[in-house]
C-alpha positions as CSV (number, residue, x, y, z in Angstrom):
1,M,0.0,0.0,0.0
2,Q,1.5,3.3,-1.2
3,I,0.7,6.4,0.9
4,Q,1.1,9.8,-0.6
5,I,0.9,13.0,1.5
6,N,0.0,16.4,-0.1
7,S,-0.4,19.7,1.6
8,D,-1.2,23.2,0.5
9,H,1.2,26.1,0.9
10,H,-0.3,27.1,4.3
11,I,0.6,23.8,5.9
12,T,4.3,22.9,6.4
13,G,4.7,19.4,5.1
14,S,7.5,18.2,7.2
15,P,9.0,14.7,7.2
16,E,7.8,14.3,10.8
17,L,4.2,15.1,9.7
18,A,4.4,12.8,6.7
19,G,5.8,10.0,8.9
20,H,3.1,10.5,11.5
21,V,0.3,10.4,8.9
22,Q,1.8,7.4,7.1
23,A,2.0,5.5,10.4
24,L,-1.6,6.3,11.3
25,V,-2.9,5.2,7.8
26,R,-0.9,2.0,7.8
27,D,-1.9,1.0,11.4
28,T,-5.6,1.8,10.7
29,L,-6.0,0.3,7.3
30,D,-3.6,-2.6,7.6
31,R,-6.3,-5.2,7.4
32,Y,-7.2,-3.9,3.9
33,S,-3.6,-3.6,2.7
34,D,-4.1,-6.5,0.2
35,R,-7.0,-4.6,-1.4
36,I,-5.6,-1.0,-1.3
37,T,-3.1,0.0,-3.9
38,R,-2.7,3.6,-2.8
39,V,-3.9,6.1,-0.3
40,E,-3.7,9.8,-1.0
41,V,-3.9,12.3,1.9
42,H,-4.5,16.0,1.1
43,L,-4.1,18.5,4.0
44,N,-5.5,22.0,3.6
45,D,-5.8,25.1,5.7
46,L,-9.2,26.5,4.4
47,N,-8.9,30.0,6.0
48,S,-5.2,30.5,5.6
49,I,-3.9,33.0,8.2
50,K,-7.4,34.1,9.2
51,G,-7.9,31.1,11.5
52,G,-11.3,30.1,12.7
53,S,-13.0,27.0,13.8
54,H,-13.0,23.9,11.5
55,D,-10.5,25.5,9.1
56,K,-8.3,22.5,8.7
57,R,-9.3,19.8,6.2
58,C,-8.0,16.3,5.5
59,L,-9.2,14.6,2.4
60,M,-8.3,10.9,2.0
61,E,-8.8,8.8,-1.1
62,A,-8.1,5.1,-1.1
63,R,-7.6,3.3,-4.4
64,L,-8.8,-0.2,-4.4
65,G,-7.5,-2.7,-7.0
66,G,-10.1,-3.3,-9.7
67,L,-12.6,-0.9,-8.0
68,G,-13.3,2.8,-8.0
69,P,-11.7,5.1,-5.4
70,V,-13.2,5.7,-2.0
71,A,-12.9,9.3,-0.8
72,V,-13.8,11.1,2.4
73,N,-12.9,14.4,4.1
74,H,-13.1,15.8,7.5
75,E,-12.9,19.4,8.7
76,A,-11.7,20.3,12.3
77,E,-10.0,23.0,14.3
78,N,-6.6,21.4,14.0
79,L,-4.8,19.0,11.8
80,D,-4.7,16.1,14.2
81,L,-8.5,16.1,14.6
82,A,-9.0,16.5,10.8
83,I,-6.6,13.6,10.1
84,N,-8.1,11.3,12.7
85,G,-11.7,12.2,11.6
86,A,-11.0,11.5,8.0
87,L,-9.2,8.2,8.8
88,E,-12.2,7.0,10.9
89,K,-14.5,7.9,8.0
90,L,-12.3,6.2,5.5
91,E,-12.1,3.0,7.6
92,H,-15.9,3.0,7.8
93,A,-16.4,3.6,4.1
94,L,-14.0,0.8,3.2
95,E,-15.8,-1.6,5.6
96,H,-19.1,-0.7,4.0
97,K,-17.8,-1.0,0.4
98,L,-15.9,-4.2,0.9
99,G,-18.7,-5.6,3.0
100,K,-21.2,-5.0,0.2
101,L,-18.9,-6.7,-2.2
102,A,-18.6,-9.8,0.1
103,V,-22.4,-10.0,0.3
104,T,-22.8,-9.7,-3.4
105,A,-20.1,-12.3,-4.1
106,T,-21.4,-14.9,-1.6
107,G,-25.1,-14.0,-1.5
108,K,-25.0,-13.9,2.3
109,R,-23.4,-11.7,4.9
110,S,-20.2,-13.0,6.6
111,V,-19.8,-12.7,10.3
112,N,-16.3,-11.3,9.8
113,E,-17.3,-8.4,7.6
């Protein structure tokens, strides 16, 4: 699973931030690593220097082999909350999409999905 981190010019994309985000994504989505080819993470400061509540956004897009991408975003007052919120949403979206595929393929719902 390849993880690509992008940030706008209002967010300093340090190696520490990239390593932190990559570790979170790998740990959270590890059980889907055989299905995910790439995860793109986009970090944005929506209000630039103005500040304000919910002005940090994290958009995550997971590319699944043979399927369309799954994209989610989360806005929060700081980057950590935005990243964690988007990651939680992405995990849920992947559970839903891959669970539906399992039901379609087998005709019945698996207890593990």
